[in-house]
MIDREN-621924 format. One record per residue (C-alpha): residue in one letter; x, y, z. Coordinates in nm, 4 decimals, decimal comma, m for minus. Layout:
N
{A {X Y Z}}
...
//
This chain:
186
{X {m1,3840 13,1322 24,3463}}
{X {m1,0580 13,1275 24,2214}}
{X {m0,8000 13,3951 24,2043}}
{X {m0,5747 13,4681 23,9073}}
{X {m0,3550 13,7700 23,8583}}
{X {m0,2135 13,8441 23,5216}}
{X {0,1335 14,0111 23,5820}}
{X {0,2343 14,2099 23,3066}}
{X {0,6078 14,2867 23,2274}}
{X {0,5693 14,5229 22,9514}}
{X {0,7494 14,8709 23,0065}}
{X {0,4698 15,0031 22,8385}}
{X {0,0553 15,0296 22,9201}}
{X {0,0033 15,0026 22,5627}}
{X {0,1612 14,7052 22,3875}}
{X {0,1382 14,4011 22,2091}}
{X {0,1853 14,1921 22,4914}}
{X {m0,1053 14,3500 22,6832}}
{X {m0,3319 14,3065 22,3918}}
{X {m0,2761 13,9452 22,4211}}
{X {m0,2917 13,9452 22,8087}}
{X {m0,6062 14,1371 22,7923}}
{X {m0,7391 13,8959 22,5452}}
{X {m0,6854 13,6149 22,8208}}
{X {m0,8176 13,8194 23,0942}}
{X {m1,1573 13,8330 22,9040}}
{X {m1,1443 13,4487 22,8595}}
{X {m1,1030 13,4129 23,2080}}
{X {m1,3712 13,6480 23,3334}}
{X {m1,6223 13,4758 23,1170}}
{X {m1,5450 13,1419 23,3112}}
{X {m1,6102 13,3170 23,6604}}
{X {m1,2511 13,3442 23,7713}}
{X {m1,1779 13,6482 23,9577}}
{X {m0,8827 13,8274 23,7487}}
{X {m0,6719 14,1033 23,8451}}
{X {m0,4167 14,2880 23,5960}}
{X {m0,1088 14,3934 23,7360}}
{X {0,0801 14,6255 23,4974}}
{X {0,4614 14,6579 23,6772}}
{X {0,5247 14,9955 23,4428}}
{X {0,2327 15,1205 23,6850}}
{X {0,4237 15,0835 24,0067}}
{X {0,6382 15,3457 24,1404}}
{X {0,9834 15,3500 23,9361}}
{X {1,1793 15,4284 24,2693}}
{X {1,0087 15,1251 24,4527}}
{X {1,1341 14,9072 24,1839}}
{X {1,5001 15,0698 24,1107}}
{X {1,5606 15,1263 24,4810}}
{X {1,4437 14,7554 24,5734}}
{X {1,1830 14,9017 24,8345}}
{X {1,0478 14,5853 24,9493}}
{X {0,8431 14,7436 25,2347}}
{X {0,6753 14,9828 24,9923}}
{X {0,2952 15,0068 25,0000}}
{X {0,2714 14,9426 24,6173}}
{X {0,4966 14,6281 24,6045}}
{X {0,3461 14,4869 24,9261}}
{X {m0,0075 14,5324 24,7674}}
{X {0,1003 14,3203 24,4558}}
{X {0,2712 14,0781 24,6654}}
{X {m0,0147 14,0208 24,8590}}
{X {m0,2448 14,0074 24,5446}}
{X {0,0157 13,7455 24,4143}}
{X {0,0051 13,5744 24,7717}}
{X {m0,3568 13,5391 24,7587}}
{X {m0,3943 13,4159 24,3819}}
{X {m0,4341 13,0381 24,2894}}
{X {m0,2771 13,1141 23,9754}}
{X {m0,0541 13,3650 23,7808}}
{X {0,0025 13,4814 23,4351}}
{X {0,3343 13,5960 23,3702}}
{X {0,3924 13,8081 23,0588}}
{X {0,6665 13,9579 22,9017}}
{X {0,8166 14,1105 22,5863}}
{X {1,1399 13,9573 22,4710}}
{X {1,4578 14,1739 22,4733}}
{X {1,7789 14,0450 22,3763}}
{X {1,6800 13,7070 22,3861}}
{X {1,5553 13,7380 22,7612}}
{X {1,2329 13,8594 22,9741}}
{X {1,2334 14,2503 23,0431}}
{X {1,3990 14,4303 23,2836}}
{X {1,0923 14,5631 23,4627}}
{X {0,9716 14,2301 23,4834}}
{X {1,2838 14,0966 23,6792}}
{X {1,3102 14,4071 23,8923}}
{X {0,9801 14,3302 24,0273}}
{X {1,0303 13,9624 24,0547}}
{X {1,3401 14,0517 24,2825}}
{X {1,1127 14,1890 24,5152}}
{X {0,8873 13,8958 24,5516}}
{X {0,9523 13,6692 24,8522}}
{X {1,1769 13,3726 24,7752}}
{X {0,8920 13,1283 24,7678}}
{X {0,6222 13,3881 24,6248}}
{X {0,5220 13,1573 24,3461}}
{X {0,5025 12,8708 24,5425}}
{X {0,1726 12,6310 24,5049}}
{X {0,0407 12,8893 24,2153}}
{X {m0,0467 12,7353 23,8590}}
{X {0,1792 12,9424 23,6490}}
{X {0,1594 13,0389 23,2838}}
{X {0,4345 13,2254 23,0851}}
{X {0,3583 13,4487 22,7735}}
{X {0,5936 13,6284 22,5708}}
{X {0,5966 13,8352 22,2637}}
{X {0,9263 13,8396 22,0622}}
{X {1,0514 13,9641 21,7324}}
{X {1,1392 13,6142 21,5893}}
{X {1,0675 13,2504 21,6180}}
{X {1,4507 13,2447 21,7588}}
{X {1,3186 13,4170 22,0791}}
{X {1,0787 13,1162 22,1607}}
{X {1,3505 12,9288 22,3504}}
{X {1,3442 13,2372 22,6014}}
{X {1,0553 13,0625 22,7762}}
{X {1,2201 12,7565 22,8597}}
{X {1,5574 12,8641 22,9107}}
{X {1,5331 13,2055 23,0881}}
{X {1,1603 13,2807 23,2156}}
{X {1,0543 12,9144 23,3624}}
{X {1,3849 12,8674 23,5478}}
{X {1,3266 13,2122 23,7083}}
{X {0,9673 13,1040 23,8028}}
{X {1,1267 12,7969 23,9363}}
{X {1,3546 12,9622 24,1611}}
{X {1,0527 13,1572 24,3066}}
{X {0,8773 12,8425 24,4092}}
{X {0,7097 12,7588 24,0678}}
{X {0,6454 12,4090 24,0412}}
{X {0,3023 12,4140 23,8466}}
{X {0,4672 12,5702 23,5298}}
{X {0,2373 12,5241 23,2167}}
{X {0,3618 12,5160 22,8666}}
{X {0,4278 12,8437 22,7596}}
{X {0,2800 13,0714 22,4805}}
{X {0,5163 13,2828 22,2353}}
{X {0,3746 13,5029 21,9996}}
{X {0,5641 13,7047 21,7396}}
{X {0,5198 14,0686 21,6999}}
{X {0,3828 14,0213 21,3668}}
{X {0,0856 13,8255 21,5252}}
{X {m0,0506 14,1310 21,6865}}
{X {m0,1000 14,4556 21,4408}}
{X {m0,2155 14,7957 21,5251}}
{X {m0,5270 14,9305 21,3136}}
{X {m0,5864 15,2874 21,2033}}
{X {m0,7832 15,3523 21,5518}}
{X {m0,4700 15,2172 21,7121}}
{X {m0,6611 14,9130 21,8647}}
{X {m0,4667 14,5705 21,8815}}
{X {m0,5752 14,3052 21,6227}}
{X {m0,4407 13,9719 21,7264}}
{X {m0,4361 13,7083 21,4570}}
{X {m0,6783 13,4255 21,4214}}
{X {m0,3756 13,1700 21,4805}}
{X {m0,2941 13,3779 21,8122}}
{X {m0,6485 13,3782 21,9321}}
{X {m0,7003 13,0064 21,8930}}
{X {m0,3808 12,9335 22,0681}}
{X {m0,4765 13,1733 22,3515}}
{X {m0,8074 13,0096 22,4032}}
{X {m0,6715 12,6377 22,3784}}
{X {m0,4162 12,7339 22,6567}}
{X {m0,6805 12,9283 22,8455}}
{X {m0,8969 12,6385 22,8333}}
{X {m0,6168 12,3785 22,9278}}
{X {m0,5093 12,6301 23,2244}}
{X {m0,8793 12,6458 23,3758}}
{X {m0,9195 12,2968 23,3415}}
{X {m0,6066 12,2349 23,5733}}
{X {m0,6969 12,5093 23,8112}}
{X {m1,0454 12,3721 23,8549}}
{X {m0,9264 12,0123 23,8722}}
{X {m0,7105 12,1344 24,1734}}
{X {m0,9916 12,2591 24,3431}}
{X {m1,1682 11,9423 24,2853}}
{X {m0,8617 11,7444 24,4414}}
{X {m0,8619 11,9955 24,7348}}
{X {m1,2220 11,9432 24,8199}}
{X {m1,1826 11,5819 24,7890}}
{X {m0,9003 11,5793 25,0263}}
{X {m1,0434 11,7859 25,2796}}
{X {m1,3944 11,5559 25,2967}}
//
């Protein structure tokens, strides 16, 4: 069974980014893929701020990523770039911690002007960490995810359609890689 880790760079557990990532997680789980959701803000702040590579919490997440076949990396956009908490964690990954992983970047930002952040900020960072299989990223505007009166996130139909299409492409590529590997082994 393929393993996918969803890595959330939101500084809050309740966020528009996490609503989108959880929607993707449900889509993946329906496809018989093992999914783990990691909210970086749930890691001990002291481990992140003091770059404690050896801490149990950091080592646990690093091992989870090492065992994953694919990683979805999500971030809100702040000042035209990925979140500081995401960068702080990624600094604690081994140099080639994303090597041989299928990667899918996801970003939520305030304006369409932030769209280029995926190409000019996030993808180069993922590449430096060994990422060579980086899929076309998904950008979501803040206005495309709203909160209802019960404080539940409502994702626009346009975005759910794009997320579903991206997950379908992501899964096809992930499963295709498995077929290629099994052919090579035979």
